[in-house]
C-alpha positions in Angstrom: 11.2 -6.4 15.2 10.3 -8.0 11.9 7.2 -9.6 10.4 8.4 -13.0 11.8 8.0 -11.7 15.4 4.6 -10.0 15.3 1.2 -10.0 13.6 -2.0 -8.0 13.8 -5.2 -10.0 13.9 -7.1 -7.2 12.3 -4.5 -6.4 9.7 -3.2 -9.8 8.4 -1.0 -8.3 5.7 0.8 -5.8 7.9 4.5 -6.3 8.0 7.9 -4.7 8.8 10.1 -4.1 5.8 13.2 -4.5 8.0 15.8 -7.1 7.1 15.6 -6.8 3.4 19.0 -6.3 1.8 19.5 -2.9 0.1 22.4 -0.8 -1.3 25.9 -2.2 -0.8 24.6 -5.1 1.2 23.2 -2.9 3.9 19.9 -4.2 5.4 16.7 -2.1 5.9 16.6 -1.3 9.6 14.0 -3.3 11.5 11.0 -1.5 12.9 11.5 1.6 10.8 9.1 1.1 7.8 5.8 -0.6 8.5 3.2 -1.3 5.9 -0.4 -2.1 6.9 -4.0 -1.8 5.7 -6.2 0.7 7.4 -6.2 0.3 11.1 -9.9 0.6 11.8 -10.4 -3.1 12.1 -7.7 -3.8 14.6 -8.6 -6.1 17.4 -8.1 -5.2 21.1 -5.2 -7.6 21.3 -3.5 -5.8 18.4 -3.2 -2.5 20.3 -0.3 -3.5 22.6 1.6 -4.8 19.5 1.1 -1.5 17.7 2.2 0.2 20.9 5.5 -1.7 20.9 6.1 -0.6 17.3 5.7 3.0 18.4 5.2 4.7 15.0 6.3 8.3 15.1 4.4 9.1 11.9 1.4 7.5 10.1 0.9 8.2 6.4 -2.7 7.6 5.3 -3.0 7.4 1.5 -6.8 7.3 1.5 -9.1 10.0 0.2 -11.6 11.6 2.5 -14.5 9.9 0.7 -13.0 6.5 1.7 -12.3 7.5 5.3 -15.8 8.8 6.0 -17.3 5.4 5.4 -14.6 3.4 7.2 -14.0 2.8 10.9 -11.5 5.3 12.3 -7.9 4.1 12.7 -7.2 2.6 16.1 -4.0 4.2 17.2 -1.7 3.9 20.2 0.2 6.9 21.4 0.2 10.1 19.5 1.9 9.6 16.1 1.9 12.4 13.7 -0.8 11.6 11.2 -0.3 12.8 7.6 -3.0 12.4 5.0 -1.7 12.1 1.5 -4.7 11.1 -0.6 -3.8 9.1 -3.7 -7.1 9.0 -5.3 -8.8 9.6 -8.7 -12.6 9.5 -8.9 -12.3 8.7 -12.6 -11.0 5.3 -11.5 -13.9 3.5 -9.7 -11.6 0.7 -8.5 -10.8 2.9 -5.4 -14.4 3.0 -4.2 -15.1 -0.5 -5.4 -12.5 -1.9 -3.0 -13.9 0.2 -0.2 -17.4 -0.9 -1.0 -16.4 -4.6 -1.0 -14.5 -4.3 2.3 -17.5 -2.5 3.9 -20.1 -4.8 2.5 -21.9 -2.2 0.5 -24.1 -2.8 -2.6 -21.9 -3.4 -5.7 -24.7 -2.8 -8.3 -23.3 0.6 -9.1 -20.1 -1.0 -10.4 -21.6 -3.1 -13.2 -19.7 -1.0 -15.8 -16.4 -1.9 -14.0 -17.2 -5.6 -14.2 -17.9 -5.2 -17.9 -14.6 -3.5 -18.5 -12.8 -6.3 -16.8 -11.4 -5.8 -13.3 -7.8 -7.0 -14.2 -7.6 -4.4 -16.9 -9.0 -1.8 -14.5 -6.3 -2.7 -12.0 -3.5 -2.4 -14.5 -4.9 1.0 -15.5 -4.8 2.1 -11.8 -1.1 1.0 -11.5 -0.2 3.0 -14.6 -1.9 5.9 -13.0 0.1 5.5 -9.9 3.1 6.6 -12.0 1.6 9.5 -13.9 -1.4 10.7 -11.9 -1.0 14.1 -10.3 -2.2 13.2 -6.8 -0.3 9.9 -7.0 3.0 11.7 -7.8 2.3 14.3 -5.1 1.4 11.7 -2.5 4.1 9.2 -3.1 6.7 11.9 -3.4 5.7 13.5 -0.1 5.7 10.1 1.6 9.3 9.4 0.5 10.4 12.8 1.9 8.7 12.0 5.2 10.4 8.6 5.3 13.8 10.4 4.8 13.3 12.3 8.0 14.6 10.7 11.2 12.0 12.5 13.2 9.3 10.5 11.3 10.6 7.1 12.1 9.2 4.6 12.7 6.9 5.4 9.7 3.7 3.4 9.3 1.9 3.8 6.0 -1.4 2.4 4.7 -4.3 2.9 2.3 -7.6 0.9 2.6 -6.6 -2.7 1.9 -2.9 -2.2 2.3 -2.0 -3.8 -1.1 -2.1 -1.4 -4.0 -1.3 2.2 -3.1 0.6 0.8 0.0 2.2 -1.8 -2.3 3.4 0.7 -4.8 4.8 3.1 -2.1 6.6 0.0 -0.8 8.1 -0.6 -4.2 9.2 3.1 -4.4 10.8 3.1 -1.0 12.6 -0.2 -1.4 13.8 0.6 -4.9 15.2 3.9 -3.5 17.0 1.9 -0.8 18.5 -0.4 -3.4 16.6 -3.6 -2.7 16.7 -6.1 -5.5 13.6 -6.0 -7.8 12.9 -9.8 -7.3 12.9 -9.3 -3.5 10.5 -6.3 -3.9 8.2 -8.4 -6.1 8.2 -11.2 -3.6 7.1 -8.8 -0.8 4.4 -7.3 -3.1 3.0 -10.8 -3.9 3.1 -11.9 -0.3 -0.1 -10.0 0.2 -2.0 -12.9 -1.4 -0.6 -15.5 1.0 -1.3 -13.3 4.1 -4.9 -12.5 3.1 -6.0 -15.8 1.6 -8.5 -16.7 4.4 -9.8 -13.2 4.6 -10.4 -13.1 0.8 -12.4 -16.3 0.9 -14.6 -15.0 3.7 -15.2 -11.8 1.8 -16.1 -13.6 -1.4 -18.5 -15.9 0.4 -20.1 -13.1 2.2 -20.6 -11.1 -1.0 -22.1 -14.1 -2.7 -24.6 -14.4 0.1 -25.6 -10.7 -0.2 -25.6 -10.8 -4.0 -26.1 -14.3 -5.4 -25.7 -13.1 -9.0 -22.2 -11.7 -8.3 -19.5 -13.4 -10.3 -16.5 -14.1 -8.0 -14.3 -13.8 -11.1 -15.1 -10.1 -11.2 -14.2 -9.7 -7.5 -11.1 -11.7 -7.0 -8.8 -9.5 -9.2 -9.6 -6.5 -7.0 -9.0 -8.4 -3.8 -5.6 -9.8 -5.0 -2.3 -8.5 -6.1 -1.0 -9.9 -9.4 2.4 -9.7 -11.2 0.8 -8.0 -14.2 -0.4 -5.1 -12.0 3.1 -4.4 -10.8 4.5 -4.9 -14.3 2.0 -2.3 -15.6 3.5 0.3 -13.2 7.1 -0.7 -14.0 6.3 -0.5 -17.8 4.8 3.0 -17.3 7.9 4.1 -15.4 10.0 3.0 -18.3 7.7 4.5 -20.9 7.5 7.9 -19.3 10.8 8.3 -17.5 13.2 5.7 -18.9 14.4 4.5 -15.6 13.3 4.3 -12.0 15.9 6.7 -10.9 14.5 9.3 -13.3 11.0 8.6 -12.0 12.1 9.3 -8.5 13.8 12.5 -9.5 11.5 13.9 -12.1 8.2 12.2 -11.3 8.3 12.3 -7.5 10.7 15.2 -6.9 13.1 13.1 -4.8 16.4 15.0 -4.7 19.8 13.5 -4.2 19.8 15.0 -0.7 16.5 13.3 0.1 17.8 10.0 -1.3 20.9 10.2 0.7 19.0 10.9 3.9 16.6 8.1 3.2 19.4 5.6 2.9 21.3 7.0 5.9 18.3 6.7 8.2 16.8 3.4 6.9 19.8 1.2 6.0 22.1 -0.4 8.6 
């Protein structure tokens, strides 16, 4: 079951990573790795679709401060739920995204707007590589994905684009998927959420007429320069992605082998 065969009304950028070509021409198994935004906005008609996917494990990358103000995930069955918070309160982008998605007042984020949201987003992506909770969370998620008992694995953050996007990069790189293919999946978020973004920007402008859409769009989108900031940080700190997996995330050769055995055809 791939992204071409299903969609979630309440999670338009959800998709199955199956079918992508990895190491030695072996494809990622369909229905094994599923990336989504938070599932609290799923529609009733989404629940049978989620039921067919039958995730055994759900990885939630949100912090408790994000979860408490969001609708609870709508789940089907009894997947193992693992919270691996990738969050740093020093980076207000995390709460800014949540505030926008939930329609909260954005006046508290004036300093972020002055800093420049694209620059703030690039800083977040560099932190994904070096931040303590980021390395712990992403490393633990890779180890979960390597276990057959945790598959299918569904993983999400709030919007399903940044933390979820980088974890997707990590998993697909470990599986040997070409970097250009990984980039295309990352950027696909913009196509899938275009209508939703416009609705959100319009709604925010109604609530806050003085809000400049130019300060909002960079946080609602993914951009090549965000991903490049993370890649550059990997190179700067570790020299290679393989060294980042090993030394930054604690992914052993045994874990890498299990990941490929269980997720590649």
